[in-house]
RODO-2510 file (C-alpha; in nm, 4 decimals, decimal comma):
residues 304
     n   res          X          Y          Z
     1     m     4,8563     0,9047    -1,1179
     2     i     4,8042     1,2331    -0,9090
     3     t     4,4414     1,3204    -0,8659
     4     q     4,3774     1,6922    -0,7800
     5     p     4,1460     1,7585    -0,5106
     6     i     3,8334     1,9202    -0,5910
     7     t     3,8324     2,3108    -0,5084
     8     r     3,5680     2,4397    -0,2163
     9     i     3,4089     2,7171    -0,5521
    10     a     3,4079     2,3690    -0,7392
    11     l     3,2354     2,1187    -0,5369
    12     i     2,9727     2,3890    -0,4014
    13     s     2,9370     2,4599    -0,7811
    14     l     2,8231     2,0625    -0,8404
    15     l     2,5919     2,0757    -0,5086
    16     i     2,3894     2,3471    -0,7141
    17     l     2,3268     2,2191    -1,0094
    18     s     2,2807     1,8426    -0,9456
    19     g     1,9864     1,9545    -0,6635
    20     p     1,7224     1,7227    -0,4942
    21     a     1,8457     1,3801    -0,7601
    22     l     2,1923     1,4152    -0,5964
    23     l     2,0372     1,4461    -0,2212
    24     i     1,7822     1,1621    -0,3023
    25     q     2,0893     0,9197    -0,4699
    26     n     2,3239     0,9473    -0,1494
    27     a     2,0774     0,8530     0,0646
    28     a     1,9845     0,5567    -0,1877
    29     a     2,3294     0,4487    -0,1852
    30     q     2,3598     0,3888     0,1887
    31     e     2,0983     0,1106     0,1724
    32     p     2,2340    -0,1690     0,0881
    33     n     2,3529    -0,3098    -0,2839
    34     d     2,1123    -0,6683    -0,2501
    35     g     2,0146    -0,7029    -0,6247
    36     f     1,6660    -0,4702    -0,4203
    37     t     1,5637    -0,1677    -0,5949
    38     t     1,6325     0,1514    -0,3886
    39     d     1,6437     0,4355    -0,6442
    40     f     1,2827     0,5307    -0,7871
    41     n     1,3553     0,8516    -0,8966
    42     i     1,0984     0,9843    -0,6451
    43     e     1,1494     1,3109    -0,7196
    44     d     1,0350     1,3590    -1,0374
    45     c     0,6856     1,2640    -0,8916
    46     r     0,4026     1,4991    -0,8311
    47     f     0,2247     1,3314    -0,5416
    48     t    -0,2210     1,2938    -0,4476
    49     s    -0,2810     1,1841    -0,1006
    50     r    -0,6182     0,9818    -0,2643
    51     g    -0,6857     0,7322    -0,5220
    52     e    -0,6128     0,3505    -0,7164
    53     n    -0,3996     0,1265    -0,8159
    54     p    -0,4897    -0,1626    -0,9744
    55     y    -0,4249    -0,3236    -0,6328
    56     f    -0,4220    -0,0727    -0,3274
    57     i    -0,6880     0,1862    -0,2824
    58     l    -0,6191     0,5291    -0,0806
    59     l    -1,0162     0,6268    -0,0404
    60     p    -1,1520     0,7580     0,2655
    61     g    -1,3636     0,5033     0,3967
    62     y    -1,2254     0,2000     0,2317
    63     q    -1,1821    -0,0623     0,4892
    64     l    -1,0487    -0,4797     0,4569
    65     i    -1,1185    -0,7225     0,7347
    66     l    -0,9019    -1,0535     0,7549
    67     e    -0,9405    -1,3246     1,0175
    68     g    -0,7503    -1,6439     1,0841
    69     g    -0,5647    -1,8317     1,3008
    70     d    -0,6442    -2,1839     1,5213
    71     e    -0,7658    -2,3224     1,8096
    72     v    -0,4757    -2,1743     2,0033
    73     e    -0,5026    -1,8329     1,8616
    74     t    -0,6960    -1,6310     1,6256
    75     v    -0,5466    -1,2823     1,4909
    76     r    -0,8191    -0,9919     1,3052
    77     v    -0,7091    -0,7619     1,0873
    78     q    -0,8993    -0,4325     1,0657
    79     i    -0,7297    -0,2020     0,7771
    80     t    -0,9057     0,1533     0,7259
    81     v    -0,8063     0,4385     0,4873
    82     l    -0,8896     0,7576     0,6687
    83     c    -0,9900     1,0777     0,5528
    84     e    -0,6590     1,2493     0,7997
    85     t    -0,3635     1,3156     0,5641
    86     m    -0,0543     1,3160     0,6745
    87     k     0,2725     1,6036     0,5657
    88     i     0,5701     1,4582     0,5474
    89     d     0,8855     1,7085     0,4920
    90     v     1,1493     1,4674     0,2667
    91     e     1,5226     1,6831     0,2083
    92     g     1,5128     1,6988    -0,1522
    93     i     1,1656     1,6232    -0,2059
    94     g     0,9559     1,8827     0,0118
    95     k     0,6745     1,8293     0,1746
    96     v     0,4190     1,5505     0,0912
    97     k     0,0449     1,5574     0,1398
    98     t     0,0293     1,1279     0,2419
    99     r    -0,2347     0,9405     0,3457
   100     v    -0,3453     0,8289     0,6668
   101     v    -0,4459     0,4265     0,6881
   102     e    -0,4995     0,2689     1,0216
   103     e    -0,3964    -0,0844     1,0756
   104     r    -0,5977    -0,2639     1,4062
   105     e    -0,4532    -0,6175     1,5150
   106     w    -0,6180    -0,8498     1,7221
   107     v    -0,5150    -1,1504     1,9189
   108     n    -0,7940    -1,3768     2,0776
   109     d    -0,9816    -1,0221     2,1189
   110     e    -0,7299    -0,8477     2,2708
   111     l    -0,5361    -0,5250     2,0701
   112     v    -0,1810    -0,6163     2,0109
   113     e    -0,1081    -0,3389     1,8009
   114     v    -0,2133    -0,0465     1,6098
   115     s    -0,0434     0,1621     1,3556
   116     r    -0,0810     0,5064     1,1186
   117     n     0,0398     0,4676     0,8101
   118     f     0,1208     0,7414     0,5437
   119     f     0,1408     0,6568     0,2030
   120     a     0,1415     0,8887    -0,1240
   121     i     0,0047     0,8212    -0,4992
   122     c     0,2863     0,9409    -0,7568
   123     k     0,0514     1,0348    -1,0806
   124     r     0,3364     0,9410    -1,3280
   125     t     0,3674     0,6117    -1,2407
   126     n     0,0601     0,5957    -1,0082
   127     d     0,2776     0,3567    -0,7761
   128     v     0,1931     0,3898    -0,3988
   129     f     0,5192     0,5786    -0,1984
   130     y     0,5373     0,4813     0,1364
   131     f     0,6291     0,7933     0,3626
   132     g     0,6606     0,5884     0,7129
   133     e     0,4433     0,4697     1,0214
   134     e     0,3418     0,5540     1,3686
   135     v     0,3024     0,1994     1,6034
   136     d     0,1546     0,1000     1,9364
   137     i     0,1943    -0,1971     2,0539
   138     y    -0,0393    -0,2660     2,3358
   139     e     0,0269    -0,5477     2,6384
   140     d    -0,3294    -0,5765     2,8808
   141     g    -0,4711    -0,2180     2,7239
   142     n    -0,2167    -0,0706     2,7794
   143     i     0,0901     0,1059     2,5075
   144     v     0,4421    -0,0593     2,5766
   145     s     0,6302    -0,0123     2,2471
   146     h     0,5948     0,1867     1,9450
   147     e     0,8961    -0,1118     1,7622
   148     g     0,9431    -0,0448     1,4074
   149     a     0,8146     0,3431     1,3665
   150     w     0,9862     0,5633     1,1167
   151     l     0,9236     0,8094     0,9126
   152     a     1,0433     0,9523     0,5670
   153     g     1,2877     1,2552     0,6072
   154     e     1,4155     1,1240     0,9461
   155     d     1,7670     0,9613     1,0069
   156     g     1,8268     0,8941     0,7064
   157     a     1,5215     0,7025     0,5489
   158     m     1,3268     0,7205     0,2834
   159     p     1,0091     0,6239     0,1108
   160     g     0,9833     0,2893    -0,0282
   161     i     0,6744     0,1504    -0,2588
   162     i     0,4346    -0,0114    -0,1614
   163     m     0,2858    -0,1357    -0,4284
   164     p     0,4063    -0,0212    -0,8163
   165     g     0,1330     0,1058    -1,0436
   166     t     0,2358    -0,1845    -1,2989
   167     f     0,2844    -0,5272    -1,1080
   168     l     0,5923    -0,7187    -1,3363
   169     l     0,6915    -1,0472    -1,2139
   170     g     1,0582    -1,0337    -1,1083
   171     s     1,0534    -0,7260    -0,9725
   172     r     1,1711    -0,6524    -0,6626
   173     y     1,2296    -0,3490    -0,4539
   174     y     1,2018    -0,1939    -0,0946
   175     q     0,8983    -0,1063     0,0635
   176     e     1,0757     0,0905     0,3892
   177     l     1,3437     0,2048     0,3511
   178     a     1,4134     0,3279     0,6870
   179     p     1,8193     0,2328     0,7876
   180     d     1,8581    -0,0747     1,1150
   181     v     1,4535     0,0282     1,1198
   182     a     1,2135    -0,1151     0,8697
   183     l     1,3621    -0,2573     0,5264
   184     d     1,0905    -0,4877     0,4124
   185     r     1,1737    -0,5428     0,0376
   186     a     0,9137    -0,7210    -0,1379
   187     e     0,9458    -0,8850    -0,4855
   188     h     0,7223    -1,0447    -0,7400
   189     i     0,6162    -1,4458    -0,7685
   190     a     0,2663    -1,4968    -0,9419
   191     m     0,0469    -1,2667    -1,1208
   192     d    -0,3221    -1,4290    -1,2934
   193     l    -0,4302    -1,6486    -1,0592
   194     t    -0,7989    -1,7608    -0,8964
   195     i    -0,8040    -1,7241    -0,5337
   196     e    -1,1185    -1,7942    -0,2784
   197     t    -1,1743    -1,6320     0,0493
   198     e    -1,5027    -1,6264     0,2914
   199     a    -1,5095    -1,2804     0,0559
   200     g    -1,5745    -1,4219    -0,2206
   201     e    -1,4051    -1,6025    -0,5457
   202     f    -1,0987    -1,3718    -0,6712
   203     e    -0,9194    -1,3654    -1,0436
   204     n    -0,6004    -1,1230    -1,1899
   205     v    -0,4855    -1,2677    -0,8299
   206     v    -0,0674    -1,0918    -0,7390
   207     e     0,1287    -1,2962    -0,5411
   208     i     0,4064    -1,0815    -0,2892
   209     l     0,7083    -1,2346    -0,0908
   210     e     0,8607    -0,9310     0,1465
   211     t     1,1888    -1,0451     0,2991
   212     t     1,3726    -0,7903     0,5419
   213     p     1,7641    -0,8070     0,5566
   214     l     1,6807    -0,6930     0,9760
   215     e     1,5653    -1,0745     0,9903
   216     p     1,7432    -1,2921     0,7692
   217     g     1,5118    -1,5814     0,6558
   218     e     1,2057    -1,4347     0,8138
   219     e     0,9201    -1,4623     0,5069
   220     s     0,5682    -1,2932     0,3902
   221     t     0,3782    -1,3753     0,1284
   222     k     0,0655    -1,1711     0,0577
   223     f    -0,1506    -1,1588    -0,2172
   224     y    -0,3693    -0,8853    -0,3362
   225     a    -0,6358    -0,8711    -0,5536
   226     r    -0,7633    -0,6456    -0,8675
   227     g    -1,0417    -0,3359    -0,7319
   228     i    -0,9790    -0,4860    -0,4096
   229     g    -0,6647    -0,5119    -0,2114
   230     l    -0,4625    -0,7245     0,0140
   231     i    -0,6752    -1,0588     0,0493
   232     i    -0,4352    -1,2929     0,1938
   233     d    -0,1579    -1,2035     0,4933
   234     d     0,0410    -1,5034     0,5447
   235     d    -0,2342    -1,7267     0,8080
   236     i    -0,5358    -1,4582     0,7314
   237     e    -0,7713    -1,4022     0,5111
   238     l    -1,0003    -1,1226     0,3519
   239     i    -1,3849    -1,2021     0,5006
   240     d    -1,5266    -0,8442     0,4576
   241     f    -1,4415    -0,5210     0,2361
   242     g    -1,5887    -0,2235     0,2026
   243     f    -1,6849     0,1132     0,2535
   244     v    -1,7916     0,1782     0,6561
   245     s    -1,8432     0,4954     0,6361
   246     d    -1,9139     0,8322     0,4105
   247     c    -1,6204     1,0428     0,4700
   248     h    -1,5793     1,3449     0,2443
   249     c    -1,2715     1,5504     0,2983
   250     k    -1,2561     1,9243     0,3462
   251     k    -1,1557     2,0976    -0,0025
   252     d    -1,1736     1,7722    -0,1826
   253     k    -1,2619     1,8685    -0,5532
   254     d    -1,3048     1,4904    -0,6448
   255     e    -1,5833     1,3503    -0,4367
   256     d    -1,7949     1,3352    -0,7127
   257     k    -1,5298     1,0912    -0,8509
   258     d    -1,5027     0,9106    -0,5235
   259     r    -1,8550     0,7981    -0,4643
   260     d    -1,8287     0,6234    -0,7902
   261     l    -1,5040     0,4402    -0,7282
   262     k    -1,6635     0,3536    -0,3659
   263     k    -1,9350     0,2105    -0,5781
   264     k    -1,7191    -0,0188    -0,7682
   265     h    -1,5407    -0,1360    -0,4647
   266     n    -1,8495    -0,1679    -0,1847
   267     r    -1,8279    -0,5189    -0,1570
   268     f    -2,2001    -0,5188    -0,1706
   269     f    -2,1860    -0,4855    -0,5617
   270     n    -1,8758    -0,4983    -0,6153
   271     p    -1,7676    -0,5987    -0,9799
   272     f    -1,4305    -0,8007    -0,9193
   273     v    -1,6069    -1,0412    -0,7103
   274     k    -1,8993    -1,4007    -0,7667
   275     g    -2,2309    -1,3691    -0,7588
   276     q    -2,3028    -0,9532    -0,6109
   277     i    -2,5747    -0,7700    -0,6960
   278     d    -2,6705    -0,4555    -0,6194
   279     k    -3,0919    -0,4335    -0,6162
   280     d    -3,1193    -0,0944    -0,6436
   281     r    -2,9653    -0,0563    -0,9409
   282     d    -3,1797    -0,0045    -1,2838
   283     e    -3,1872    -0,3436    -1,4852
   284     d    -2,9690    -0,2188    -1,7589
   285     f    -2,6761    -0,0662    -1,4828
   286     k    -2,6923    -0,4419    -1,3589
   287     k    -2,6254    -0,5979    -1,6892
   288     k    -2,3472    -0,3589    -1,7266
   289     d    -2,1844    -0,4778    -1,3999
   290     s    -2,3824    -0,7461    -1,3471
   291     p    -2,0940    -1,0086    -1,2070
   292     f    -2,1836    -1,2698    -1,4214
   293     i    -2,0680    -1,0852    -1,7415
   294     n    -1,7783    -0,8661    -1,5418
   295     p    -1,4386    -0,9631    -1,6666
   296     f    -1,2356    -0,9989    -1,3620
   297     v    -1,5235    -1,3169    -1,2326
   298     k    -1,4383    -1,6827    -1,2659
   299     g    -1,7273    -1,9141    -1,4057
   300     q    -1,9578    -1,6122    -1,5975
   301     p    -2,1731    -1,7549    -1,8363
   302     e    -2,2279    -1,5828    -2,1654
   303     k    -2,4193    -1,2836    -2,3110
   304     d    -2,7579    -1,3532    -2,4022
***
């Protein structure tokens, strides 16, 4: 069979008609075909840099603190949603305003890493997309490396999903899509778990197994609690969470909504954690949101 070559005019017409979707599909096609999703129909998304889905919170000022270790080594990780945003230009999608989430890690009280991660929520699906990170690796107080840094739109990198809006068992997808640099991928292992950490006892917990083709055989297991976020990351677990600052971002129309959400996610009166009460609320409000009658908390007595 003789195959006729595509004429230059026909090729140009095809590119014009296909538009951004073709560019995104081509980028995804360069990634490994290993059963993990790389094409998220991101061209259909309208993004917001603040908000939440059931297991991931992007509200300025929200913070998680995890700790763990043994007699030889102690690890502390502090994750904070900053007031800062960053616009990232991705071919085929355009400029997306992302939220900056800072992660600091100490080993034996010595700072070893600071990363600035860029996330945005797709309004249509409530998926939280990961657009890249800036990384500073420290030794003896000095920055010695930026290993693992990547940014969507540069060097063939595309956004991945850090947490879907709907948790489905068996789902497999890429969290990072930066060829030869960052290719973390996730698999949903379990849901409806009950787990206790120093920060409280949590129900509706999900388990995610992370791997990467860049380091075959390496695995990381994470647990996320509904309405809280990350509560276990391998050997470290949540010891505290809540809002550490009253962060009002400029030109924001959703401050009232944010204040309500901050009450919901504050450790000191969070309805998703067992045994927490806000003494400043009136009695009716306490009854409504009391942890003793909240469906997300284990071992609650029946109402009177």
